[in-house]
C-alpha positions as CSV (number, residue, x, y, z in Angstrom):
1,M,25.5,20.6,-1.8
2,R,28.4,18.5,0.6
3,K,30.8,20.2,-0.5
4,T,28.7,24.1,-0.5
5,F,29.6,23.3,3.4
6,V,32.5,21.4,3.2
7,R,34.6,24.5,1.8
8,F,32.7,26.6,3.9
9,V,33.3,25.1,6.7
10,F,37.2,25.5,5.6
11,F,37.1,29.2,5.2
12,L,35.3,29.3,8.2
13,L,38.4,28.0,9.2
14,Y,41.6,28.5,7.4
15,P,42.1,31.6,9.6
16,V,42.9,29.0,12.9
17,A,44.8,26.6,11.0
18,F,47.0,28.7,8.6
19,G,47.5,31.8,10.9
20,N,45.5,34.6,10.3
21,D,47.1,38.3,11.8
22,C,44.4,40.7,10.3
23,G,41.3,41.5,13.4
24,P,37.6,39.4,12.9
25,S,36.1,41.7,10.8
26,E,39.4,41.3,8.3
27,Y,40.6,38.9,5.6
28,K,44.5,38.0,4.0
29,S,44.3,38.6,0.5
30,A,46.4,37.1,-2.5
31,A,48.6,39.9,-1.6
32,G,49.8,39.6,2.3
33,E,46.7,42.4,2.9
34,C,44.0,42.2,6.0
35,C,41.6,43.5,3.7
36,P,37.6,44.1,5.3
37,M,35.0,41.5,4.9
38,C,32.6,41.4,2.4
39,N,28.8,41.4,4.0
40,I,25.9,38.7,4.2
41,G,24.5,37.5,0.3
42,T,28.2,39.5,-1.2
43,V,31.6,38.6,-2.0
44,V,34.4,40.1,-2.9
45,R,34.6,41.8,-6.6
46,S,38.4,42.9,-5.4
47,D,40.7,43.1,-2.9
48,C,41.2,46.2,-1.0
49,T,44.4,48.3,-1.7
50,G,46.4,50.9,-0.2
51,D,44.0,53.4,0.6
52,L,41.1,51.7,-1.8
53,S,38.9,49.1,0.1
54,T,37.5,45.8,-0.6
55,T,35.0,46.4,-3.3
56,C,31.7,43.8,-2.9
57,K,29.6,42.8,-5.1
58,P,25.9,40.4,-4.6
59,C,25.2,36.4,-4.7
60,P,23.8,36.2,-8.4
61,P,20.1,34.8,-8.6
62,G,20.7,30.9,-7.2
63,T,23.5,31.3,-5.2
64,F,23.7,32.5,-1.3
65,I,26.7,33.9,1.0
66,S,25.8,33.3,5.0
67,E,28.6,34.4,6.5
68,P,30.4,37.7,6.4
69,N,33.6,37.0,4.4
70,G,36.6,37.1,2.0
71,L,35.1,35.1,-0.6
72,H,34.8,35.6,-5.2
73,N,32.2,33.3,-5.4
74,C,28.5,32.7,-3.8
75,F,28.0,28.7,-3.2
76,T,25.5,27.6,-5.2
77,C,22.0,26.7,-3.5
78,R,21.0,23.2,-2.6
79,N,18.3,21.0,-5.0
80,C,15.6,19.2,-3.3
81,V,15.1,16.4,-5.5
82,E,12.0,14.8,-5.7
83,S,13.0,11.6,-6.6
84,Q,15.0,11.7,-3.4
85,G,12.2,12.2,-1.2
86,L,12.6,15.4,-0.5
87,Y,10.5,19.0,-1.2
88,I,11.6,22.7,-1.5
89,Q,10.3,23.7,2.9
90,S,12.1,27.3,2.3
91,R,13.1,28.3,-0.9
92,C,17.1,30.2,-1.2
93,T,17.8,33.6,-0.9
94,T,21.3,35.1,-1.4
95,I,21.9,35.3,2.3
96,K,20.6,31.2,3.1
97,D,20.6,27.9,1.4
98,T,17.6,26.5,1.0
99,V,15.5,24.6,2.9
100,C,15.1,20.8,1.8
101,D,12.9,18.1,3.8
102,V,10.8,14.8,3.7
103,L,8.3,14.4,1.7
104,D,4.9,12.8,3.7
105,G,5.4,8.9,3.3
106,H,9.1,8.6,3.3
107,Y,11.9,8.9,5.8
108,C,15.6,10.0,5.8
109,I,18.6,7.7,5.1
110,D,21.0,10.3,4.9
111,Y,21.2,13.3,7.6
112,S,24.3,15.6,7.8
113,N,24.8,18.7,9.6
114,S,20.8,18.3,10.5
115,Q,19.6,18.7,6.9
116,C,18.0,15.6,4.9
117,F,20.1,14.8,2.3
118,H,18.7,11.6,0.8
119,A,15.3,10.4,2.3
120,Q,13.4,7.2,0.8
121,K,9.4,5.6,0.6
122,H,8.0,3.5,3.9
123,S,8.3,0.0,3.9
124,V,4.6,-1.7,3.4
125,C,3.9,-4.1,4.9
126,E,2.8,-7.3,3.4
127,P,0.5,-9.5,3.4
128,G,-0.3,-11.9,6.1
129,Q,1.2,-8.6,8.5
130,E,0.6,-5.9,10.8
131,T,2.2,-1.8,10.9
132,K,3.3,-1.9,14.2
133,I,5.0,1.0,14.3
134,P,4.2,3.7,11.6
135,G,6.5,5.1,9.9
136,T,8.1,8.8,10.2
137,K,10.4,11.6,8.6
138,T,13.1,9.9,11.0
139,L,12.2,5.6,10.7
140,D,10.6,3.5,8.4
141,T,7.5,1.1,8.9
142,I,8.1,-1.4,11.4
143,C,5.8,-4.5,10.1
144,V,4.5,-8.0,12.3
145,N,3.5,-11.4,11.3
146,C,-0.2,-12.1,11.9
147,P,-0.3,-14.2,15.1
148,H,-1.5,-17.8,14.7
149,G,-5.1,-17.1,14.0
150,F,-5.2,-14.3,13.0
151,F,-5.2,-12.9,9.3
152,S,-3.8,-9.7,7.0
153,P,-4.9,-9.7,2.9
154,S,-3.6,-6.7,2.6
155,G,-0.5,-6.1,5.6
156,L,-2.3,-3.0,7.7
157,S,-4.2,-5.0,10.4
158,C,-4.1,-8.4,11.7
159,T,-8.0,-9.1,12.1
160,K,-8.9,-12.6,14.2
161,W,-10.1,-15.7,12.1
162,T,-14.4,-15.3,11.8
163,D,-15.4,-18.4,15.1
164,C,-18.0,-20.4,13.4
165,K,-19.7,-22.0,16.3
166,A,-20.6,-19.0,17.6
167,R,-22.6,-18.4,13.9
168,N,-24.4,-21.7,14.6
169,E,-22.3,-23.1,11.3
170,I,-19.5,-25.6,10.3
171,Q,-16.0,-24.0,9.1
172,I,-15.1,-25.9,5.8
173,E,-11.9,-24.8,5.2
174,I,-9.0,-23.7,7.4
175,G,-7.9,-19.2,7.6
176,S,-4.5,-18.5,7.0
177,S,-2.6,-16.0,7.9
178,V,-3.5,-14.2,4.6
179,K,-8.0,-15.4,4.7
180,D,-10.1,-16.3,6.6
181,V,-11.2,-18.9,8.1
182,I,-14.4,-19.8,5.4
183,C,-18.2,-20.9,7.1
184,T,-21.2,-22.4,6.0
185,P,-24.3,-22.9,7.6
186,K,-25.6,-26.0,9.1
187,R,-27.6,-28.7,6.2
188,R,-29.2,-30.4,9.4
189,G,-32.3,-27.7,8.9
190,R,-32.4,-29.2,4.9
191,Y,-33.3,-32.5,6.0
192,I,-35.8,-32.1,7.6
193,L,-37.4,-30.7,5.4
194,I,-36.8,-33.2,2.3
195,I,-38.2,-35.6,4.9
196,P,-42.0,-34.6,4.9
197,V,-41.4,-33.2,1.4
198,A,-40.6,-37.0,0.4
199,T,-43.1,-38.8,2.2
200,L,-45.3,-36.3,1.0
201,F,-44.5,-37.3,-2.8
202,S,-44.4,-40.6,-2.0
203,I,-48.2,-40.8,-0.5
204,I,-49.9,-38.6,-3.4
205,L,-47.7,-41.3,-6.0
206,Y,-48.8,-44.2,-3.9
207,L,-52.5,-42.8,-4.4
208,W,-52.1,-41.8,-8.0
209,Q,-51.3,-45.2,-9.5
210,R,-54.2,-46.7,-6.8
211,N,-56.8,-44.8,-8.8
212,K,-55.4,-45.9,-12.1
213,S,-56.0,-49.2,-10.9
214,F,-58.5,-49.2,-10.1
215,K,-60.3,-47.2,-13.1
216,L,-58.6,-49.8,-15.0
217,K,-60.6,-52.5,-12.8
218,C,-64.4,-50.8,-13.7
219,Y,-63.6,-50.5,-17.4
220,T,-62.5,-54.2,-17.5
221,L,-66.5,-54.9,-15.8
222,Q,-68.1,-52.3,-17.5
223,H,-66.6,-53.6,-21.4
224,P,-66.7,-57.0,-20.7
225,V,-64.4,-58.9,-24.1
226,E,-67.3,-60.9,-26.3
227,E,-67.0,-65.0,-27.1
228,T,-67.5,-64.8,-31.4
229,T,-67.7,-67.9,-33.6
230,S,-66.3,-68.6,-36.6
231,A,-68.8,-67.5,-39.8
232,N,-67.7,-70.2,-42.1
233,T,-68.2,-72.5,-39.4
234,T,-71.8,-74.8,-40.6
235,E,-73.5,-77.6,-38.0
236,P,-72.6,-81.0,-40.7
237,K,-75.5,-82.3,-42.7
238,Y,-76.6,-86.0,-42.4
239,N,-77.8,-87.6,-45.1
240,T,-81.8,-89.0,-44.5
241,P,-82.4,-92.3,-46.0
């Protein structure tokens, strides 16, 4: 498209640069004749000769000419390439070129004659950063680092670390620019609950042991151990005279 634009400017400035004794609506042919220009959307089919005027032809599809001219060929319409971040805003006709515009999420990096020829995607802020100024069609996104005490896991906006004390909790892990601090509930209440439970369990265990010992004593008293003598033991016999 830039080559087309340069050729067109050259055509407009050619009479000024090299001289032209023809009228403002005429062009000088290769034979040196001053011939009437063709209207916009058309180019010269054949130059004028003698009493015959210039013969013009319309631009074929995909080409255009936007000024009266003495050219023999139309300019090729511009393509809006999506991979270059552009889309068609208005299509080409025989009298005007295609108008391209920048796709959403892109910004132009190559402007010429109020036309964008190449755009690229906006920068994406990294984790630990936030967007200071969103990107536009002419400017890229501006990112800044999160200050100390703030974090941004996705690079969108910085959020202040959680205040564990304000939540009556304790901090067990420090935060960073990409993650929040980690809080946990205080354990004092757990210890308070454990003490009476442990005391009650000790009392129950003591009473159970005591009751077991008491039952054992009672059983011993009710069933005393009987003394036994050997069945084979006999009293000695004495011989009488």
